[in-house]
DRENVEXZA-682969 format. One record per residue (C-alpha): x, y, z. Coordinates in Angstrom, 2 decimals. Example, Ala and Ser with C-alpha at 12.3 -4.5 7.8 and 13.67 -1.06 7.14 Angstrom:
! DRENVEXZA-682969
<rec x="12.30" y="-4.50" z="7.80"/>
<rec x="13.67" y="-1.06" z="7.14"/>
//
This chain:
! DRENVEXZA-682969
<rec x="-123.62" y="0.31" z="2.59"/>
<rec x="-120.50" y="-1.82" z="2.16"/>
<rec x="-119.17" y="-3.87" z="5.05"/>
<rec x="-115.93" y="-1.84" z="4.95"/>
<rec x="-117.77" y="1.48" z="5.30"/>
<rec x="-119.82" y="0.02" z="8.10"/>
<rec x="-116.62" y="-1.12" z="9.77"/>
<rec x="-115.03" y="2.30" z="9.35"/>
<rec x="-118.03" y="3.97" z="10.98"/>
<rec x="-117.80" y="1.52" z="13.85"/>
<rec x="-114.06" y="2.15" z="14.23"/>
<rec x="-114.47" y="5.91" z="14.15"/>
<rec x="-117.13" y="5.77" z="16.83"/>
<rec x="-114.96" y="3.57" z="19.04"/>
<rec x="-111.58" y="5.22" z="18.48"/>
<rec x="-111.69" y="7.30" z="21.62"/>
<rec x="-112.33" y="4.22" z="23.69"/>
<rec x="-109.23" y="2.52" z="22.34"/>
<rec x="-106.79" y="5.17" z="23.59"/>
<rec x="-106.16" y="3.46" z="26.90"/>
<rec x="-105.57" y="0.10" z="25.24"/>
<rec x="-103.20" y="1.66" z="22.73"/>
<rec x="-101.24" y="3.53" z="25.36"/>
<rec x="-100.88" y="0.31" z="27.32"/>
<rec x="-98.87" y="-0.98" z="24.36"/>
<rec x="-96.40" y="1.93" z="24.47"/>
<rec x="-93.52" y="-0.23" z="25.60"/>
<rec x="-92.30" y="-2.86" z="28.00"/>
<rec x="-92.08" y="-1.39" z="31.47"/>
<rec x="-93.21" y="2.06" z="30.35"/>
<rec x="-96.28" y="4.26" z="30.62"/>
<rec x="-97.42" y="7.56" z="29.21"/>
<rec x="-96.62" y="9.30" z="32.49"/>
<rec x="-93.13" y="9.56" z="33.98"/>
<rec x="-92.45" y="7.01" z="36.69"/>
<rec x="-92.68" y="8.28" z="40.27"/>
<rec x="-89.26" y="8.54" z="41.83"/>
<rec x="-88.42" y="7.32" z="45.31"/>
<rec x="-87.99" y="10.94" z="46.38"/>
<rec x="-91.46" y="11.90" z="45.12"/>
<rec x="-93.15" y="8.86" z="46.65"/>
<rec x="-91.51" y="9.51" z="50.01"/>
<rec x="-93.00" y="12.98" z="50.19"/>
<rec x="-89.70" y="14.83" z="49.89"/>
<rec x="-89.63" y="17.99" z="47.80"/>
<rec x="-89.26" y="17.28" z="44.11"/>
<rec x="-86.88" y="19.13" z="41.76"/>
<rec x="-88.14" y="22.30" z="40.12"/>
<rec x="-89.21" y="22.30" z="36.47"/>
<rec x="-85.98" y="24.12" z="35.62"/>
<rec x="-83.92" y="21.48" z="37.43"/>
<rec x="-85.73" y="18.67" z="35.64"/>
<rec x="-85.18" y="20.33" z="32.27"/>
<rec x="-81.48" y="20.77" z="33.02"/>
<rec x="-81.20" y="17.09" z="33.90"/>
<rec x="-83.11" y="16.10" z="30.77"/>
<rec x="-80.73" y="18.12" z="28.60"/>
<rec x="-77.91" y="15.97" z="29.93"/>
<rec x="-79.47" y="12.61" z="29.12"/>
<rec x="-81.14" y="10.98" z="26.12"/>
<rec x="-82.86" y="7.69" z="25.37"/>
<rec x="-81.90" y="5.92" z="22.15"/>
<rec x="-84.21" y="3.33" z="20.56"/>
<rec x="-82.49" y="1.39" z="17.79"/>
<rec x="-83.37" y="-1.43" z="15.39"/>
<rec x="-81.61" y="-3.08" z="12.48"/>
<rec x="-82.54" y="-4.18" z="8.99"/>
<rec x="-80.75" y="-5.69" z="6.02"/>
<rec x="-80.02" y="-9.16" z="4.74"/>
<rec x="-76.96" y="-11.32" z="4.08"/>
<rec x="-78.50" y="-12.09" z="0.68"/>
<rec x="-78.14" y="-8.43" z="-0.29"/>
<rec x="-74.96" y="-7.82" z="1.69"/>
<rec x="-76.52" y="-4.86" z="3.51"/>
<rec x="-76.47" y="-3.98" z="7.21"/>
<rec x="-78.65" y="-1.09" z="8.38"/>
<rec x="-79.25" y="0.45" z="11.81"/>
<rec x="-81.76" y="3.25" z="12.43"/>
<rec x="-82.66" y="4.95" z="15.67"/>
<rec x="-84.90" y="7.48" z="17.40"/>
<rec x="-83.38" y="9.57" z="20.19"/>
<rec x="-85.43" y="11.54" z="22.70"/>
<rec x="-84.85" y="13.53" z="25.89"/>
<rec x="-86.68" y="12.24" z="28.96"/>
<rec x="-88.68" y="15.46" z="29.33"/>
<rec x="-90.02" y="14.98" z="25.77"/>
<rec x="-90.68" y="11.25" z="26.07"/>
<rec x="-94.34" y="11.45" z="27.14"/>
<rec x="-95.35" y="14.12" z="24.62"/>
<rec x="-93.69" y="12.29" z="21.72"/>
<rec x="-95.33" y="9.04" z="22.73"/>
<rec x="-98.66" y="10.85" z="22.96"/>
<rec x="-98.23" y="12.18" z="19.41"/>
<rec x="-97.36" y="8.71" z="18.19"/>
<rec x="-100.38" y="7.15" z="19.89"/>
<rec x="-102.59" y="9.73" z="18.19"/>
<rec x="-101.12" y="8.45" z="14.94"/>
<rec x="-101.85" y="4.88" z="16.02"/>
<rec x="-105.48" y="5.85" z="16.69"/>
<rec x="-105.68" y="7.34" z="13.19"/>
<rec x="-104.45" y="4.01" z="11.77"/>
<rec x="-107.20" y="2.29" z="13.73"/>
<rec x="-109.84" y="4.56" z="12.21"/>
<rec x="-108.46" y="4.44" z="8.67"/>
<rec x="-107.25" y="0.86" z="8.38"/>
<rec x="-108.79" y="-1.00" z="11.30"/>
<rec x="-105.36" y="-1.78" z="12.81"/>
<rec x="-105.57" y="-1.48" z="16.63"/>
<rec x="-102.87" y="0.45" z="18.54"/>
<rec x="-101.85" y="-2.76" z="20.31"/>
<rec x="-100.88" y="-4.48" z="17.03"/>
<rec x="-97.16" y="-4.47" z="16.23"/>
<rec x="-96.12" y="-2.40" z="13.23"/>
<rec x="-93.47" y="-4.62" z="11.68"/>
<rec x="-92.71" y="-3.14" z="8.25"/>
<rec x="-91.37" y="-6.34" z="6.69"/>
<rec x="-94.30" y="-8.39" z="7.96"/>
<rec x="-96.86" y="-5.82" z="6.86"/>
<rec x="-95.48" y="-5.40" z="3.35"/>
<rec x="-95.00" y="-9.13" z="2.88"/>
<rec x="-98.67" y="-9.72" z="3.69"/>
<rec x="-98.12" y="-11.66" z="6.90"/>
<rec x="-100.70" y="-12.12" z="9.62"/>
<rec x="-104.03" y="-10.35" z="10.05"/>
<rec x="-103.17" y="-6.98" z="11.63"/>
<rec x="-106.53" y="-5.38" z="10.83"/>
<rec x="-110.04" y="-6.07" z="12.08"/>
<rec x="-111.12" y="-5.90" z="8.44"/>
<rec x="-110.21" y="-8.55" z="5.91"/>
<rec x="-110.17" y="-5.95" z="3.13"/>
<rec x="-107.00" y="-4.45" z="4.59"/>
<rec x="-105.40" y="-7.79" z="5.37"/>
<rec x="-105.83" y="-8.93" z="1.77"/>
<rec x="-104.63" y="-5.67" z="0.18"/>
<rec x="-100.94" y="-5.12" z="-0.50"/>
<rec x="-101.69" y="-1.50" z="-1.44"/>
<rec x="-103.41" y="-0.73" z="1.87"/>
<rec x="-100.62" y="-2.40" z="3.83"/>
<rec x="-98.00" y="-0.33" z="2.02"/>
<rec x="-100.07" y="2.83" z="2.54"/>
<rec x="-100.12" y="2.21" z="6.30"/>
<rec x="-96.34" y="1.85" z="6.38"/>
<rec x="-95.95" y="5.06" z="4.37"/>
<rec x="-98.31" y="6.94" z="6.69"/>
<rec x="-96.24" y="5.77" z="9.65"/>
<rec x="-92.88" y="6.75" z="8.15"/>
<rec x="-94.34" y="10.19" z="7.43"/>
<rec x="-95.61" y="10.47" z="11.00"/>
<rec x="-92.16" y="9.68" z="12.42"/>
<rec x="-90.49" y="12.20" z="10.14"/>
<rec x="-92.87" y="14.91" z="11.33"/>
<rec x="-92.10" y="14.44" z="15.04"/>
<rec x="-90.07" y="17.51" z="16.00"/>
<rec x="-88.86" y="16.50" z="19.46"/>
<rec x="-86.69" y="13.55" z="18.41"/>
<rec x="-83.40" y="13.02" z="16.64"/>
<rec x="-83.26" y="10.35" z="13.93"/>
<rec x="-80.30" y="8.66" z="12.31"/>
<rec x="-79.22" y="5.75" z="10.12"/>
<rec x="-75.93" y="4.04" z="9.37"/>
<rec x="-75.33" y="1.26" z="6.85"/>
<rec x="-72.62" y="-0.88" z="5.30"/>
<rec x="-72.38" y="-3.02" z="2.20"/>
<rec x="-70.44" y="-6.25" z="2.49"/>
<rec x="-69.68" y="-9.32" z="0.36"/>
<rec x="-69.59" y="-11.46" z="3.51"/>
<rec x="-72.20" y="-14.12" z="4.15"/>
<rec x="-73.11" y="-16.50" z="6.96"/>
<rec x="-71.17" y="-16.04" z="10.21"/>
<rec x="-68.89" y="-13.51" z="8.56"/>
<rec x="-71.93" y="-11.35" z="7.78"/>
<rec x="-72.98" y="-11.50" z="11.43"/>
<rec x="-69.51" y="-10.29" z="12.42"/>
<rec x="-69.84" y="-7.36" z="10.01"/>
<rec x="-73.18" y="-6.56" z="11.63"/>
<rec x="-71.53" y="-6.58" z="15.05"/>
<rec x="-68.73" y="-4.34" z="13.72"/>
<rec x="-71.23" y="-1.83" z="12.32"/>
<rec x="-73.00" y="-1.65" z="15.66"/>
<rec x="-69.69" y="-1.17" z="17.46"/>
<rec x="-68.86" y="1.75" z="15.19"/>
<rec x="-72.31" y="3.23" z="15.73"/>
<rec x="-71.97" y="2.86" z="19.50"/>
<rec x="-68.62" y="4.64" z="19.44"/>
<rec x="-70.19" y="7.48" z="17.45"/>
<rec x="-72.99" y="7.79" z="20.01"/>
<rec x="-70.47" y="7.76" z="22.84"/>
<rec x="-68.25" y="10.36" z="21.17"/>
<rec x="-71.29" y="12.56" z="20.58"/>
<rec x="-72.21" y="12.30" z="24.26"/>
<rec x="-68.68" y="13.31" z="25.28"/>
<rec x="-68.73" y="16.33" z="22.97"/>
<rec x="-72.15" y="17.46" z="24.18"/>
<rec x="-71.57" y="16.69" z="27.85"/>
<rec x="-74.48" y="14.30" z="28.23"/>
<rec x="-75.22" y="10.63" z="28.82"/>
<rec x="-77.40" y="8.18" z="26.87"/>
<rec x="-79.00" y="4.79" z="27.33"/>
<rec x="-79.58" y="2.45" z="24.37"/>
<rec x="-82.62" y="0.20" z="23.88"/>
<rec x="-82.61" y="-2.52" z="21.21"/>
<rec x="-85.23" y="-4.85" z="19.80"/>
<rec x="-85.08" y="-8.34" z="21.28"/>
<rec x="-85.27" y="-10.40" z="24.43"/>
<rec x="-81.59" y="-10.19" z="25.33"/>
<rec x="-80.75" y="-13.76" z="24.34"/>
<rec x="-78.57" y="-12.53" z="21.47"/>
<rec x="-75.33" y="-11.26" z="23.01"/>
<rec x="-73.93" y="-9.89" z="19.74"/>
<rec x="-74.17" y="-6.25" z="20.78"/>
<rec x="-73.39" y="-6.69" z="24.46"/>
<rec x="-69.67" y="-6.98" z="23.78"/>
<rec x="-69.56" y="-3.56" z="22.12"/>
<rec x="-70.93" y="-1.92" z="25.27"/>
<rec x="-68.49" y="-3.80" z="27.49"/>
<rec x="-65.56" y="-2.61" z="25.36"/>
<rec x="-66.31" y="1.08" z="25.90"/>
<rec x="-63.76" y="2.82" z="28.10"/>
<rec x="-65.18" y="2.52" z="31.63"/>
<rec x="-63.54" y="5.80" z="32.64"/>
<rec x="-64.72" y="8.02" z="29.81"/>
<rec x="-67.84" y="6.27" z="28.45"/>
<rec x="-71.09" y="8.23" z="28.34"/>
<rec x="-73.31" y="5.38" z="27.12"/>
<rec x="-74.53" y="4.01" z="30.42"/>
<rec x="-75.23" y="0.34" z="31.12"/>
<rec x="-75.48" y="-2.59" z="28.74"/>
<rec x="-78.11" y="-2.36" z="25.99"/>
<rec x="-81.66" y="-2.55" z="27.26"/>
<rec x="-83.82" y="-4.97" z="25.28"/>
<rec x="-87.45" y="-4.28" z="24.39"/>
<rec x="-89.65" y="-6.82" z="22.67"/>
<rec x="-90.93" y="-5.06" z="19.56"/>
<rec x="-94.60" y="-6.12" z="19.86"/>
<rec x="-94.73" y="-4.37" z="23.24"/>
<rec x="-92.69" y="-1.26" z="22.39"/>
<rec x="-93.99" y="1.55" z="20.22"/>
<rec x="-90.46" y="3.07" z="20.21"/>
<rec x="-88.87" y="-0.07" z="18.81"/>
<rec x="-91.56" y="-0.20" z="16.15"/>
<rec x="-90.71" y="3.37" z="15.13"/>
<rec x="-87.05" y="2.38" z="14.77"/>
<rec x="-88.09" y="-0.68" z="12.74"/>
<rec x="-90.11" y="1.42" z="10.29"/>
<rec x="-87.15" y="3.77" z="9.80"/>
<rec x="-84.66" y="0.92" z="9.36"/>
<rec x="-86.89" y="-0.83" z="6.83"/>
<rec x="-87.35" y="2.31" z="4.71"/>
<rec x="-83.61" y="3.06" z="4.88"/>
<rec x="-82.84" y="-0.51" z="3.86"/>
<rec x="-85.15" y="-0.23" z="0.85"/>
<rec x="-83.42" y="3.01" z="-0.15"/>
<rec x="-80.06" y="1.24" z="-0.22"/>
<rec x="-81.29" y="-2.10" z="-1.54"/>
<rec x="-83.21" y="-0.57" z="-4.45"/>
<rec x="-85.02" y="-3.76" z="-5.40"/>
<rec x="-86.97" y="-3.22" z="-8.67"/>
<rec x="-90.13" y="-4.68" z="-7.14"/>
<rec x="-90.10" y="-1.97" z="-4.44"/>
<rec x="-89.12" y="1.02" z="-6.54"/>
<rec x="-92.05" y="3.02" z="-5.14"/>
<rec x="-90.47" y="3.04" z="-1.66"/>
<rec x="-86.84" y="3.83" z="-2.61"/>
<rec x="-87.23" y="7.53" z="-1.84"/>
<rec x="-89.36" y="7.34" z="1.30"/>
<rec x="-86.56" y="7.84" z="3.81"/>
<rec x="-85.08" y="10.79" z="1.96"/>
<rec x="-88.42" y="12.43" z="1.11"/>
<rec x="-90.23" y="12.01" z="4.42"/>
<rec x="-87.37" y="11.92" z="6.93"/>
<rec x="-84.16" y="13.51" z="5.66"/>
<rec x="-85.77" y="16.49" z="3.96"/>
<rec x="-87.41" y="17.46" z="7.26"/>
<rec x="-84.27" y="16.87" z="9.36"/>
<rec x="-80.93" y="17.02" z="7.48"/>
<rec x="-79.09" y="15.46" z="10.44"/>
<rec x="-80.91" y="12.17" z="9.75"/>
<rec x="-79.01" y="11.65" z="6.50"/>
<rec x="-77.96" y="8.02" z="6.03"/>
<rec x="-74.25" y="7.53" z="6.76"/>
<rec x="-72.10" y="4.74" z="5.37"/>
<rec x="-69.70" y="3.38" z="7.98"/>
//
């Protein structure tokens, strides 16, 4: 029996035992169960299920990441939006997908899914060298993950992009402008629908590029609450989902001949299942 088949049998046998470790990687400061509120911990009566659902309908969590390159003159932002009352179930579905990747490819749930890094052949994400050395297997894992995101019913997905001839610092300003436009769209949508949202971005917060956009929202009418919340991608499954979407959307717009096989991924596996996720040029 080949070493890879032996490894797969080992992984399949141990998959159930990895669930806790995988769920621990769901995101910085998060868990698979809703946090206990001060009211609940104090013993006071908690809101009814109907009340909680009503509150959830009025608030969403947005997880966003960017892609693109000044060399190609492309700026791309993709996001996943979820209601708080759906957060745990969506994360549970995603962690089931992560366990399937562990069984099929030997990539543990705690390993970051960075599309660019995976496709470029960086690092050793799998426990098996066969995967790490195979560009086809790496690409197959990314495709499986894009499909899995597209099939999640309880989230909203979106992408905006812009082409620009600017380079260097001017490109970074265009990137900031695109995010500002996206933030205004989110805020306008919240106003129309009578809800509030909080935005989480990939990073450690040291880059203040996007902070200014939040501060410029009208303090009287704004529905995007707080400054952006930053989540380090290796520790956030949600940010990794946004990264996979942004990468596939970028490839659709970039259309590099060497990656022709992935040009249609976003449209085929995301947009066709949810027309509202159509890429929008801003």
